[in-house]
C-alpha positions as CSV (number, residue, x, y, z in Angstrom):
1,M,62.5,21.3,34.5
2,K,59.1,19.5,35.0
3,D,57.5,19.6,38.4
4,P,57.1,16.0,39.7
5,R,54.0,17.0,41.6
6,I,52.1,18.0,38.4
7,L,53.1,14.7,36.7
8,S,51.8,12.7,39.6
9,R,48.5,14.6,39.6
10,I,48.0,14.0,35.9
11,S,48.8,10.3,36.2
12,L,46.3,10.0,39.0
13,F,43.6,11.8,36.9
14,Y,44.2,9.3,34.0
15,V,43.9,6.3,36.4
16,V,40.6,7.6,37.8
17,M,39.2,8.2,34.3
18,L,40.2,4.7,33.2
19,I,38.5,3.2,36.3
20,I,35.3,5.2,35.6
21,G,35.3,4.2,31.9
22,G,35.8,0.5,32.8
23,L,32.9,0.7,35.3
24,I,30.6,2.1,32.6
25,I,31.6,-0.6,30.2
26,V,30.9,-3.3,32.9
27,Q,27.5,-1.7,33.7
28,V,26.5,-1.7,30.0
29,A,27.5,-5.3,29.6
30,Y,25.6,-6.2,32.7
31,L,22.5,-4.5,31.5
32,Q,22.9,-6.0,28.1
33,F,23.4,-9.6,29.1
34,F,22.6,-10.2,32.7
35,A,20.2,-7.6,34.3
36,E,16.5,-8.6,34.8
37,D,13.4,-6.7,35.6
38,E,11.0,-7.4,38.5
39,N,9.4,-10.2,36.5
40,G,12.8,-11.9,35.9
41,M,12.9,-10.8,32.2
42,P,16.4,-9.8,30.8
43,Y,16.5,-6.2,29.9
44,S,17.9,-7.2,26.5
45,K,14.7,-8.9,25.6
46,K,12.6,-6.1,27.1
47,A,14.5,-3.6,25.0
48,K,13.5,-5.5,21.9
49,Q,9.9,-5.6,23.1
50,V,9.6,-1.9,23.5
51,S,11.1,-1.2,20.0
52,I,8.8,1.5,18.5
53,S,8.3,2.0,14.8
54,K,5.7,3.3,12.4
55,D,3.6,1.2,10.1
56,E,1.4,2.0,7.1
57,T,-2.4,1.7,7.6
58,M,-4.2,0.8,4.4
59,P,-7.4,2.7,3.5
60,N,-10.6,1.1,2.3
61,R,-10.7,1.0,-1.5
62,G,-13.6,2.9,-3.1
63,S,-16.5,1.2,-4.9
64,I,-17.3,1.3,-8.6
65,L,-21.0,2.0,-9.2
66,A,-23.3,1.8,-12.1
67,H,-24.8,5.0,-13.4
68,D,-27.8,4.6,-11.1
69,G,-25.7,3.8,-8.0
70,Q,-25.8,0.0,-8.1
71,L,-22.6,-1.7,-6.9
72,L,-20.4,-3.1,-9.6
73,A,-17.3,-3.6,-7.5
74,T,-16.7,-3.0,-3.8
75,S,-14.4,-3.9,-1.0
76,V,-15.7,-5.9,2.0
77,P,-13.5,-5.8,5.1
78,S,-12.5,-8.9,6.9
79,Y,-10.5,-9.2,10.1
80,V,-7.7,-11.4,11.4
81,L,-8.1,-11.6,15.2
82,R,-5.1,-11.9,17.5
83,M,-4.8,-11.6,21.3
84,D,-2.1,-9.6,23.3
85,F,-1.5,-11.8,26.3
86,K,0.5,-9.0,28.0
87,A,-1.9,-6.2,27.4
88,K,-1.3,-3.3,29.8
89,G,-4.4,-3.7,31.8
90,M,-4.7,-7.5,31.6
91,T,-3.9,-8.4,35.3
92,D,-3.7,-12.0,36.5
93,S,-7.0,-11.6,38.4
94,I,-8.8,-10.4,35.3
95,F,-7.4,-13.1,33.1
96,K,-8.2,-15.9,35.6
97,S,-11.8,-14.6,36.3
98,D,-12.7,-14.3,32.6
99,V,-10.7,-17.0,30.8
100,D,-13.4,-19.8,31.3
101,A,-16.2,-17.6,30.1
102,L,-14.2,-16.4,27.1
103,A,-13.2,-19.9,26.1
104,K,-16.9,-21.0,26.3
105,A,-18.0,-18.0,24.2
106,M,-15.5,-18.8,21.5
107,A,-16.4,-22.5,21.4
108,T,-20.1,-21.7,21.2
109,Y,-19.6,-19.1,18.5
110,F,-17.1,-20.7,16.2
111,K,-17.9,-24.4,16.9
112,D,-14.5,-25.5,15.8
113,K,-13.1,-26.9,19.1
114,P,-14.3,-27.4,22.7
115,A,-14.0,-24.7,25.3
116,A,-11.4,-26.7,27.2
117,A,-9.1,-26.5,24.2
118,Y,-9.5,-22.7,23.9
119,K,-8.8,-22.3,27.6
120,K,-5.7,-24.5,27.5
121,E,-4.3,-22.5,24.5
122,M,-4.9,-19.2,26.2
123,E,-3.4,-20.2,29.6
124,K,-0.3,-21.5,27.9
125,A,0.0,-18.4,25.7
126,R,-0.4,-16.2,28.9
127,R,2.4,-18.1,30.8
128,E,4.8,-17.9,27.8
129,A,4.2,-14.2,27.3
130,L,4.8,-13.4,31.0
131,S,7.9,-15.6,31.1
132,G,9.4,-14.2,27.9
133,N,9.6,-17.6,26.4
134,G,6.9,-17.2,23.8
135,R,5.2,-14.6,21.6
136,R,3.2,-11.9,23.3
137,V,0.6,-11.8,20.6
138,K,-1.0,-14.9,19.3
139,R,-3.7,-15.8,16.9
140,I,-6.3,-17.8,18.9
141,I,-9.2,-17.6,16.4
142,S,-8.1,-19.3,13.1
143,Q,-10.8,-18.0,10.8
144,K,-11.3,-14.5,9.5
145,V,-14.5,-12.6,10.5
146,D,-16.6,-9.9,9.0
147,Y,-17.5,-6.6,10.5
148,L,-20.7,-7.8,12.1
149,Q,-19.0,-10.8,13.6
150,L,-16.2,-8.6,15.0
151,Q,-18.8,-6.4,16.8
152,E,-20.3,-9.5,18.4
153,I,-16.9,-10.9,19.4
154,K,-15.9,-7.5,21.0
155,Q,-18.8,-8.2,23.5
156,F,-17.2,-11.5,24.7
157,P,-16.0,-11.8,28.3
158,M,-12.6,-10.1,28.8
159,Y,-12.8,-8.5,25.3
160,R,-15.6,-6.3,26.3
161,N,-13.2,-4.4,28.6
162,G,-11.4,-2.9,25.6
163,R,-8.1,-3.6,23.9
164,N,-5.9,-2.5,26.7
165,V,-7.5,-5.0,29.1
166,G,-8.9,-7.7,26.9
167,G,-6.0,-7.7,24.5
168,L,-8.1,-8.2,21.3
169,I,-6.4,-7.0,18.2
170,A,-8.3,-6.9,14.9
171,E,-6.2,-6.5,11.8
172,Q,-8.4,-5.4,8.8
173,E,-8.0,-6.9,5.4
174,S,-10.1,-6.1,2.3
175,R,-11.6,-8.4,-0.2
176,R,-12.8,-7.1,-3.6
177,I,-16.2,-8.5,-4.5
178,Y,-18.3,-8.1,-7.7
179,P,-22.0,-8.3,-7.0
180,Y,-22.7,-9.1,-10.6
181,Q,-19.7,-11.5,-10.8
182,G,-18.2,-11.5,-14.3
183,M,-20.5,-8.8,-15.8
184,A,-18.5,-6.1,-17.7
185,Y,-15.3,-7.7,-16.3
186,R,-12.9,-6.1,-18.7
187,T,-14.7,-2.7,-18.4
188,I,-14.9,-2.7,-14.6
189,G,-11.4,-4.1,-14.7
190,Y,-8.9,-5.3,-12.1
191,L,-5.7,-4.2,-10.4
192,S,-2.9,-6.7,-9.8
193,A,0.4,-6.6,-7.9
194,G,2.8,-4.2,-9.5
195,N,0.1,-1.8,-10.5
196,S,-0.8,-3.8,-13.6
197,G,-4.4,-4.1,-14.5
198,A,-7.2,-3.0,-16.8
199,G,-10.5,-1.1,-17.0
200,I,-11.9,1.4,-14.5
201,E,-10.0,-0.3,-11.6
202,K,-6.7,0.5,-13.2
203,S,-7.4,3.9,-14.9
204,Y,-9.1,5.4,-11.8
205,D,-6.9,3.8,-9.2
206,K,-5.7,7.2,-8.0
207,Y,-9.3,8.0,-6.9
208,L,-10.2,4.5,-5.7
209,A,-7.1,3.7,-3.7
210,G,-7.4,6.4,-1.1
211,I,-4.4,7.7,1.0
212,K,-2.5,5.5,3.3
213,G,-2.3,6.4,7.0
214,M,0.5,5.9,9.6
215,H,0.2,4.1,12.9
216,V,2.8,3.8,15.7
217,V,3.4,0.1,16.6
218,Q,5.4,-1.7,19.2
219,R,7.6,-4.6,18.2
220,T,7.3,-7.6,20.4
221,A,10.0,-10.2,21.2
222,G,8.3,-12.6,18.7
223,G,8.6,-10.1,15.9
224,E,5.0,-9.0,15.8
225,F,3.7,-5.5,16.0
226,I,1.1,-4.1,18.4
227,P,-0.7,-0.9,17.5
228,I,-0.4,1.7,20.2
229,D,-2.2,5.0,20.7
230,S,-0.1,8.0,19.8
231,E,-0.5,11.6,18.8
232,E,1.6,10.7,15.8
233,N,-1.0,8.3,14.4
234,I,-2.5,9.4,11.1
235,E,-5.8,7.9,10.0
236,P,-6.0,6.6,6.4
237,K,-8.3,8.4,4.0
238,D,-10.6,6.0,2.3
239,G,-10.8,5.9,-1.5
240,C,-13.6,7.6,-3.4
241,D,-16.4,5.9,-5.2
242,V,-16.3,6.0,-9.0
243,V,-19.7,6.3,-10.7
244,S,-19.6,4.7,-14.1
245,T,-22.0,5.2,-17.0
246,I,-22.8,1.5,-17.2
247,D,-26.5,0.5,-17.1
248,V,-26.8,-2.9,-15.4
249,D,-29.9,-4.0,-17.4
250,I,-28.5,-2.9,-20.8
251,Q,-25.1,-4.5,-20.0
252,D,-26.8,-7.8,-19.0
253,T,-28.9,-7.7,-22.2
254,A,-25.9,-7.0,-24.4
255,E,-23.8,-9.8,-22.8
256,T,-26.7,-12.3,-23.0
257,A,-27.4,-11.5,-26.7
258,L,-23.7,-11.6,-27.7
259,R,-23.0,-14.9,-26.0
260,K,-26.1,-16.5,-27.5
261,Q,-25.2,-15.4,-31.0
262,L,-21.6,-16.5,-30.7
263,M,-22.7,-20.0,-29.6
264,K,-24.9,-20.2,-32.7
265,G,-21.9,-19.9,-35.0
266,G,-21.3,-23.6,-35.2
267,G,-17.9,-23.2,-33.5
268,Y,-16.6,-20.7,-36.1
269,F,-17.0,-17.6,-34.0
270,E,-13.9,-16.7,-32.0
271,A,-15.0,-13.5,-30.3
272,G,-17.4,-10.6,-30.3
273,T,-18.0,-7.1,-28.9
274,I,-20.9,-4.7,-28.3
275,V,-21.0,-1.1,-27.3
276,V,-24.2,0.8,-26.5
277,M,-23.9,4.5,-26.1
278,Q,-26.2,7.4,-25.1
279,V,-26.3,9.6,-28.2
280,N,-26.1,13.2,-26.8
281,T,-23.7,12.5,-23.9
282,G,-21.4,9.8,-25.1
283,E,-22.1,7.8,-21.9
284,I,-21.4,4.1,-22.6
285,R,-24.3,2.1,-21.2
286,A,-22.9,-1.3,-22.1
287,M,-19.5,-2.6,-23.2
288,A,-19.5,-6.4,-23.7
289,N,-16.5,-8.4,-24.9
290,M,-16.5,-12.1,-25.4
291,K,-13.7,-14.5,-26.4
292,R,-13.9,-18.3,-26.8
293,N,-12.4,-20.3,-24.0
294,K,-10.7,-23.7,-24.5
295,D,-13.8,-25.4,-23.2
296,G,-16.0,-23.7,-25.9
297,S,-17.6,-21.2,-23.5
298,F,-17.2,-17.4,-23.9
299,G,-15.8,-15.0,-21.3
300,E,-14.3,-11.5,-21.0
301,V,-10.5,-11.7,-21.4
302,Y,-9.8,-8.9,-23.8
303,N,-11.5,-5.5,-24.6
304,Y,-12.1,-5.8,-28.3
305,A,-14.3,-2.7,-28.3
306,I,-11.4,-0.3,-27.7
307,G,-8.3,-2.4,-28.4
308,A,-9.0,-4.5,-31.6
309,A,-8.1,-2.2,-34.5
310,T,-9.0,-4.1,-37.8
311,E,-10.1,-3.3,-41.3
312,P,-13.8,-2.5,-40.6
313,G,-15.2,-3.3,-44.0
314,S,-18.6,-2.0,-45.1
315,T,-19.5,0.0,-42.0
316,F,-16.7,2.4,-43.2
317,K,-18.8,3.2,-46.3
318,L,-20.6,5.8,-44.2
319,A,-17.4,7.8,-44.0
320,S,-16.9,7.4,-47.8
321,L,-20.5,8.6,-48.5
322,I,-19.9,11.7,-46.3
323,A,-16.7,12.5,-48.1
324,V,-18.3,12.1,-51.5
325,L,-21.3,14.3,-50.6
326,E,-19.0,16.9,-49.0
327,S,-17.0,17.0,-52.3
328,G,-20.1,18.3,-54.1
329,N,-19.4,16.0,-57.1
330,L,-22.2,13.5,-56.4
331,D,-25.6,13.5,-54.7
332,I,-27.5,10.5,-53.3
333,N,-29.9,10.4,-56.3
334,D,-27.1,10.4,-58.9
335,V,-26.7,7.1,-60.8
336,I,-23.6,5.0,-61.3
337,D,-23.2,2.0,-63.5
338,C,-22.0,-0.8,-61.3
339,G,-22.1,-3.3,-64.1
340,A,-23.8,-6.7,-64.4
341,S,-20.8,-8.7,-63.3
342,P,-20.0,-9.4,-59.6
343,E,-16.4,-8.5,-60.3
344,W,-14.7,-5.4,-61.6
345,I,-11.0,-4.9,-62.2
346,Y,-9.5,-1.5,-61.5
347,K,-5.7,-0.9,-61.9
348,N,-5.0,-4.7,-61.5
349,H,-7.2,-4.9,-58.3
350,T,-10.4,-6.9,-58.4
351,F,-13.4,-5.6,-56.5
352,R,-16.1,-8.2,-55.8
353,E,-19.7,-8.1,-54.8
354,S,-21.1,-10.4,-52.1
355,G,-23.8,-11.8,-54.5
356,S,-23.5,-13.6,-57.8
357,T,-24.4,-10.6,-60.0
358,G,-23.6,-6.9,-60.2
359,L,-26.0,-4.1,-59.1
360,G,-26.2,-2.6,-62.6
361,K,-27.2,1.1,-62.8
362,A,-28.0,2.3,-59.3
363,S,-28.2,5.6,-57.3
364,V,-25.7,6.5,-54.7
365,Q,-28.3,5.8,-52.1
366,K,-29.1,2.3,-53.4
367,I,-25.3,1.6,-53.7
368,I,-25.0,2.2,-49.9
369,E,-28.3,0.4,-49.1
370,K,-27.1,-2.7,-50.9
371,S,-23.5,-2.2,-49.8
372,S,-22.1,-2.6,-53.3
373,N,-18.3,-2.7,-53.2
374,I,-18.0,-1.9,-56.9
375,G,-20.5,0.9,-56.6
376,V,-18.6,2.6,-53.7
377,A,-15.3,2.1,-55.4
378,K,-16.6,3.8,-58.6
379,M,-18.3,6.5,-56.5
380,V,-15.1,7.7,-54.9
381,I,-13.1,7.4,-58.1
382,H,-15.7,9.6,-59.8
383,A,-15.5,12.2,-57.0
384,F,-11.8,12.2,-56.2
385,E,-9.9,10.8,-59.2
386,K,-6.4,12.4,-59.1
387,K,-7.5,14.1,-55.9
388,E,-6.7,11.4,-53.4
389,N,-5.4,13.9,-50.9
390,K,-8.8,15.6,-50.7
391,F,-10.5,12.3,-50.0
392,T,-8.2,11.4,-47.1
393,D,-8.3,15.0,-45.8
394,L,-12.1,14.8,-45.6
395,L,-11.8,11.5,-43.7
396,Y,-9.3,13.1,-41.3
397,K,-11.7,16.0,-40.9
398,M,-14.1,13.5,-39.3
399,N,-11.4,12.7,-36.6
400,L,-11.2,9.2,-37.9
401,N,-7.4,9.1,-37.8
402,E,-7.1,10.3,-34.1
403,K,-7.5,8.5,-30.8
404,L,-10.7,9.3,-28.9
405,D,-8.7,9.2,-25.6
406,I,-11.5,7.5,-23.8
407,D,-11.1,7.2,-20.0
408,I,-9.7,3.7,-19.7
409,D,-6.4,2.4,-20.9
410,G,-5.9,0.2,-24.0
411,E,-7.4,2.2,-26.8
412,A,-5.9,1.2,-30.2
413,V,-4.4,3.9,-32.5
414,P,-6.6,4.3,-35.6
415,Y,-4.8,4.3,-39.0
416,I,-5.9,5.5,-42.4
417,K,-3.3,5.4,-45.1
418,N,-2.2,8.8,-46.5
419,P,-1.1,9.3,-50.1
420,K,1.7,11.7,-49.0
421,K,3.0,10.3,-45.7
422,D,2.6,6.7,-46.9
423,S,3.7,7.2,-50.5
424,K,5.9,4.1,-50.5
425,I,2.9,1.9,-49.8
426,W,0.2,3.9,-51.5
427,S,-1.1,2.4,-54.7
428,V,-3.5,3.4,-57.4
429,S,-6.1,1.2,-55.9
430,S,-5.6,2.4,-52.3
431,M,-8.4,5.1,-52.4
432,P,-11.2,2.7,-53.6
433,Q,-9.9,0.1,-51.2
434,I,-10.1,2.5,-48.3
435,A,-13.6,3.6,-49.4
436,T,-14.8,0.0,-49.0
437,G,-13.2,-0.4,-45.6
438,Y,-9.7,-1.8,-46.3
439,E,-6.2,-0.5,-46.0
440,L,-7.1,1.2,-42.7
441,K,-7.6,0.1,-39.1
442,L,-10.2,1.2,-36.7
443,A,-11.4,-0.2,-33.4
444,P,-15.2,-0.7,-33.0
445,I,-15.4,2.3,-30.6
446,H,-14.0,4.6,-33.4
447,T,-16.6,3.4,-35.9
448,L,-19.3,3.9,-33.3
449,A,-18.1,7.5,-32.5
450,L,-18.8,8.5,-36.2
451,Y,-22.3,6.9,-36.3
452,N,-23.1,8.5,-33.0
453,A,-22.1,11.9,-34.4
454,I,-24.5,11.4,-37.3
455,A,-27.2,10.6,-34.7
456,N,-26.2,13.6,-32.6
457,N,-26.9,16.1,-35.4
458,G,-23.3,16.0,-36.6
459,K,-21.6,16.6,-33.2
460,M,-18.9,14.1,-32.2
461,V,-18.6,13.6,-28.5
462,R,-15.9,11.6,-26.6
463,P,-17.3,8.2,-25.4
464,K,-16.9,8.0,-21.7
465,L,-17.3,5.3,-19.0
466,V,-17.2,7.5,-15.8
467,N,-19.5,10.3,-14.8
468,E,-18.2,11.4,-11.4
469,V,-16.1,10.6,-8.4
470,R,-17.9,10.6,-5.0
471,R,-16.8,10.7,-1.4
472,Y,-19.4,9.7,1.2
473,G,-22.1,10.2,-1.5
474,K,-21.1,13.7,-2.5
475,A,-19.5,14.5,-5.8
476,E,-15.9,15.5,-5.6
477,Q,-15.2,15.6,-9.3
478,T,-17.5,15.3,-12.3
479,F,-16.6,14.5,-15.9
480,P,-18.9,16.3,-18.3
481,T,-19.4,15.4,-21.9
482,Q,-16.6,16.6,-24.1
483,V,-17.2,17.6,-27.7
484,L,-14.5,16.5,-30.1
485,K,-16.0,18.0,-33.2
486,E,-18.9,20.4,-33.5
487,S,-19.9,18.9,-36.8
488,V,-18.3,16.1,-38.9
489,C,-20.1,17.4,-42.0
490,S,-22.4,20.1,-43.3
491,R,-26.1,20.2,-42.3
492,K,-27.0,19.4,-45.9
493,T,-24.9,16.3,-46.0
494,L,-26.1,15.2,-42.6
495,T,-29.7,15.1,-43.7
496,K,-28.9,13.0,-46.7
497,V,-26.7,10.6,-44.9
498,R,-29.4,9.9,-42.3
499,T,-31.9,9.2,-45.0
500,V,-29.5,6.7,-46.6
501,L,-28.8,4.9,-43.3
502,E,-32.5,4.6,-42.7
503,G,-32.8,3.1,-46.2
504,V,-30.3,0.4,-45.3
505,V,-32.8,-0.9,-42.7
506,T,-36.0,-0.4,-44.7
507,N,-34.8,-1.4,-48.2
508,G,-31.2,-2.8,-47.9
509,T,-29.0,-5.3,-46.3
510,A,-30.5,-5.0,-42.8
511,Y,-34.1,-5.3,-43.9
512,N,-34.6,-8.9,-42.7
513,A,-33.2,-8.2,-39.3
514,F,-35.5,-5.3,-38.5
515,K,-38.7,-6.5,-40.4
516,G,-41.7,-5.7,-38.2
517,C,-39.8,-3.5,-35.8
518,N,-42.0,-1.1,-33.7
519,Y,-39.5,1.7,-33.8
520,T,-37.2,3.1,-36.5
521,V,-33.6,2.2,-36.9
522,A,-30.8,3.6,-39.0
523,G,-27.4,2.0,-39.6
524,K,-25.1,0.0,-41.8
525,T,-24.1,-3.6,-42.1
526,G,-20.5,-4.6,-42.5
527,T,-18.7,-7.7,-43.7
528,A,-14.9,-7.8,-43.9
529,Q,-12.2,-10.3,-44.3
530,I,-9.4,-10.2,-41.7
531,A,-5.8,-10.4,-42.9
532,F,-3.4,-13.1,-41.6
533,G,-0.9,-10.4,-40.7
534,N,1.1,-9.5,-43.8
535,K,0.3,-12.9,-45.5
536,G,-2.9,-11.9,-47.2
537,Y,-6.5,-12.9,-46.6
538,V,-6.4,-16.6,-47.4
539,Q,-4.0,-19.2,-45.8
540,N,-4.2,-22.9,-46.4
541,E,-7.7,-22.6,-48.0
542,M,-8.9,-20.8,-44.8
543,K,-9.9,-17.2,-44.1
544,R,-11.2,-15.0,-41.3
545,H,-14.3,-12.8,-41.2
546,Q,-15.9,-10.1,-39.1
547,A,-19.6,-9.4,-39.3
548,S,-20.8,-6.1,-38.0
549,F,-23.7,-3.7,-37.7
550,C,-23.5,-0.1,-36.4
551,G,-26.4,2.3,-36.1
552,Y,-28.8,4.2,-33.8
553,F,-32.5,4.4,-32.8
554,P,-35.1,5.7,-33.0
555,A,-34.0,7.1,-36.3
556,E,-36.2,10.2,-36.1
557,D,-35.0,11.1,-32.6
558,P,-31.9,9.1,-31.8
559,Q,-31.4,8.2,-28.1
560,F,-29.0,5.3,-28.3
561,S,-26.2,4.2,-30.7
562,C,-24.8,0.7,-30.8
563,I,-22.2,-1.4,-32.6
564,V,-22.0,-5.1,-32.8
565,V,-18.9,-6.9,-34.2
566,L,-18.5,-10.7,-34.4
567,Y,-15.1,-12.2,-35.3
568,T,-14.7,-15.7,-36.7
569,S,-11.8,-18.1,-36.3
570,D,-10.3,-19.7,-39.4
571,I,-13.2,-20.8,-41.7
572,P,-13.2,-22.4,-45.2
573,K,-12.6,-19.7,-47.8
574,N,-16.0,-20.4,-49.5
575,S,-18.0,-19.6,-46.4
576,N,-19.3,-16.2,-45.3
577,F,-20.7,-14.5,-42.2
578,Y,-22.6,-11.4,-43.2
579,G,-23.3,-8.5,-41.0
580,G,-26.9,-8.4,-41.9
581,T,-27.4,-12.0,-41.1
582,W,-25.4,-12.3,-37.9
583,A,-24.7,-8.9,-36.3
584,A,-27.9,-7.0,-37.1
585,P,-30.1,-9.5,-35.2
586,V,-28.0,-8.9,-32.0
587,F,-28.5,-5.2,-32.4
588,R,-32.2,-5.8,-32.8
589,E,-32.4,-7.9,-29.6
590,I,-30.7,-5.2,-27.6
591,A,-32.7,-2.3,-29.1
592,D,-36.0,-4.2,-28.4
593,R,-35.1,-4.6,-24.8
594,I,-34.1,-1.0,-24.4
595,Y,-37.2,0.3,-26.2
596,T,-39.6,-1.8,-24.1
597,T,-38.1,-1.0,-20.8
598,H,-36.5,2.5,-21.0
599,P,-38.5,5.3,-19.3
600,T,-38.1,7.5,-22.4
601,W,-40.7,5.5,-24.2
602,Y,-43.1,4.6,-21.4
603,I,-46.7,5.4,-22.1
604,P,-48.2,7.0,-19.0
605,V,-51.3,5.3,-17.5
606,I,-53.9,7.8,-16.6
607,A,-56.5,6.6,-14.1
608,S,-60.0,8.0,-13.8
609,E,-60.3,10.9,-11.3
610,G,-60.6,9.7,-7.7
611,Q,-60.2,6.0,-8.6
612,Y,-57.4,3.9,-7.1
613,A,-57.0,0.2,-7.5
614,D,-55.1,0.3,-4.3
615,I,-53.3,2.8,-2.1
616,P,-49.6,2.6,-3.0
617,E,-47.0,1.8,-0.4
618,L,-45.1,4.9,0.8
619,K,-41.5,4.5,2.1
620,K,-40.1,6.0,5.2
621,G,-38.7,9.5,4.5
622,K,-38.9,13.2,5.3
623,S,-42.2,14.1,6.8
624,D,-42.9,17.2,4.7
625,E,-42.1,15.2,1.5
626,L,-44.5,12.3,2.5
627,I,-47.3,14.8,3.1
628,E,-46.6,16.6,-0.2
629,V,-46.7,13.3,-2.1
630,A,-50.0,12.3,-0.5
631,R,-51.5,15.8,-1.2
632,K,-50.4,16.0,-4.8
633,L,-51.7,12.5,-5.6
634,N,-55.0,13.3,-3.9
635,M,-54.6,10.4,-1.6
636,P,-56.5,10.4,1.8
637,Y,-54.0,10.9,4.6
638,M,-53.7,11.7,8.3
639,A,-50.7,13.7,9.7
640,D,-51.3,15.2,13.1
641,N,-48.7,16.9,15.2
642,I,-45.7,16.0,13.0
643,K,-42.7,17.8,14.6
644,S,-39.7,15.7,13.6
645,D,-38.1,15.8,10.2
646,W,-38.6,12.1,9.6
647,A,-41.7,10.0,9.4
648,L,-43.1,6.6,8.4
649,A,-46.3,6.0,6.6
650,S,-48.8,3.1,6.8
651,V,-52.4,2.4,5.6
652,N,-54.9,2.3,8.5
653,G,-58.2,0.4,8.7
654,N,-60.0,3.3,7.2
655,R,-58.0,3.1,4.0
656,K,-56.1,6.3,4.9
657,I,-52.4,6.9,4.8
658,E,-51.3,7.5,8.4
659,I,-48.1,9.5,8.6
660,K,-46.4,9.3,12.0
661,E,-43.3,11.1,13.2
662,Q,-40.1,9.1,13.7
663,P,-37.7,11.0,16.0
664,T,-34.0,10.6,15.3
665,I,-31.3,10.1,17.9
666,T,-27.9,11.4,16.8
667,N,-25.7,9.2,19.0
668,I,-27.0,5.8,17.8
669,I,-27.5,4.2,14.4
670,P,-31.1,4.8,13.2
671,S,-33.3,2.3,11.4
672,V,-33.5,3.1,7.6
673,V,-35.3,-0.2,6.7
674,G,-38.3,0.8,4.5
675,M,-36.7,4.1,3.3
676,G,-35.8,5.0,-0.2
677,L,-32.1,5.1,-0.9
678,K,-31.9,8.9,-1.2
679,D,-33.3,9.5,2.3
680,A,-31.3,6.6,3.8
681,L,-28.1,8.0,2.4
682,F,-28.9,11.5,3.7
683,L,-29.7,10.3,7.2
684,L,-26.7,8.0,7.6
685,E,-24.1,10.1,6.0
686,D,-25.4,13.2,7.9
687,I,-24.3,11.6,11.1
688,G,-20.9,10.5,9.8
689,L,-21.4,6.9,8.5
690,Q,-19.8,5.6,5.3
691,V,-22.6,3.9,3.3
692,T,-22.3,1.3,0.6
693,F,-25.4,-0.4,-1.0
694,S,-26.5,-3.0,-3.5
695,G,-29.7,-3.7,-5.3
696,K,-32.6,-1.4,-6.3
697,G,-35.8,-0.2,-4.6
698,T,-36.4,0.1,-0.9
699,V,-33.9,-0.5,1.9
700,R,-34.7,-4.1,3.1
701,S,-31.8,-4.6,5.6
702,Q,-28.8,-2.8,7.1
703,S,-25.6,-4.4,8.2
704,V,-25.4,-2.6,11.6
705,E,-28.6,-2.9,13.6
706,A,-30.5,0.2,14.7
707,G,-29.9,1.3,18.3
708,Q,-26.1,0.6,18.3
709,K,-23.5,3.3,19.1
710,F,-21.1,4.1,16.2
711,R,-18.0,5.9,15.4
712,K,-17.5,8.5,12.7
713,G,-16.5,7.0,9.3
714,Q,-17.8,3.5,10.3
715,N,-19.0,1.4,7.4
716,I,-22.7,0.3,7.0
717,I,-24.0,-1.8,4.1
718,L,-27.6,-1.4,2.9
719,T,-29.4,-4.1,0.9
720,L,-32.2,-2.8,-1.4
721,G,-35.0,-4.8,-2.9
722,N,-38.6,-4.5,-4.2
């Protein structure tokens, strides 16, 4: 039998629990919908305001530099300015005492509206923020500002008290700028949304992009986010700078010469490309690509140098010559009868000369010098008849069927037909066709790599566009020259081939382009028809041509190799654009410029002992180095009681160089105006600043004035000039 007293106690317990539960629900509902804080704001709105989350902080993207440090691409920060009208330390008394002065400062600085309008906007925003009827954070200044402007604005009334009192919030954005505008556009490249892009920007994005940071933010009632100080904040790591191999002067020369020649083509030229390479290192000093725009101008929209694989034509005869000499069946002095007719039929295929007659009996050297198609076809048939595999094997031995794997995306896959693998499409005329530069596909960079190997004593190196990756001026990763093939041919063959390539310029198809040249050049002209897909080389009485020249200079001690390729649009089938006439002069123009300006060929000027036309200007720099320069050059100088590491030099009235110490103060930004770049970088980076620069010569200005305090990692931009 159940005890009634126990039942009544249990019932009472349940009733009490129900009452407590009901009170809790009522209290929650009250807090959610009705309760207000001391300022009359509902707690429901306040809860939304104090919602905390984490937001990504974007790093500064690294710069792309020329080989000598000049800026090719960099990111310049800009700032969107907002104001927190309920900043923690912004009391009514502070706001009222400073709002007039702040409004006047804004109106004076930006000149976009009167001070009264600024004041009215800020007072209204303050009222709405306090009442909860408007956004807490508002954008009062409509335009974006740069870093220097931001530093000035931070000194405005109210703002100078710091973010927690003045409420100024600066949101950084980056804008990519290119100091040389469209120069080397496809080589420097770009990066678009979705990680699509081209060139160095795309291929080296993992170095340039940096590492994102994390910042704790507070969500406001208006849906905006306010950054707050927190131990959980992680600062972003800025991207590295990528040092390319590009030489600005050579690149500019190449683009100018290419555009000028394309414009001379009477509207027939569709595109062109030039690559200039340092022989021993494979460093690409210039890579120019031009394509005709609808308005008739030319611009960089596609990288033909690495991506346009076509039948190269006569520039491939170098590879055929190497194969023939390596076979041991012919030498450069051996004679072949090319015939008197400009046409020769072999196995139902007609080989044609560019002129109106045949070459007759000619040596192998003369056949290459005059670029005889019939002669080259007979040459390889003589050396490899019924041994086609040996011919293609020798071509493959030169790495001509393999990608170079250069360091930017977009390289075409080279193709040379193989008698075994491609037996279904191999014909009896395939070998002589390949020998003359057809039935295969190479991009200009592949052809250049072979010529560069001949210039480099047979050693084939991988062409490269990037030398190193730097962080704050110090190398983090370097990319040394990579050897693809220790030798593309024997030493004996190499000597003969170089003799023949020099003969092309002195006695052959390139003679007119290099007549009167002050230095020696070796190379080969090329003229090829471009097929209309699988429809042959002539369509509707029209055809397409490419004219090319590939070589190196000076021939006796090669320093630079270069290829020039010009592509026509559809032209009448009876017209021609020869490599010797159109491409070789462009090569000559570029080589002339390099030869007359490059330090390798400067002739030193030796003055008479003790004679100076004038005392040269000395830059600011390390005191011991300034003294050493003056002493070694035997220049009169004064340097008394120099104790600091840094000094400046000037010429006094007695025509002596006076070296005075320049003490450095570590907690403020020093003046580097008048210094050389090396010393300026050392001094600024040593105290923790991040330096970018443009131009050449001496530092002429700095973006942050000397004497200001700074923070570690702060950006400073130096402008150099002569």
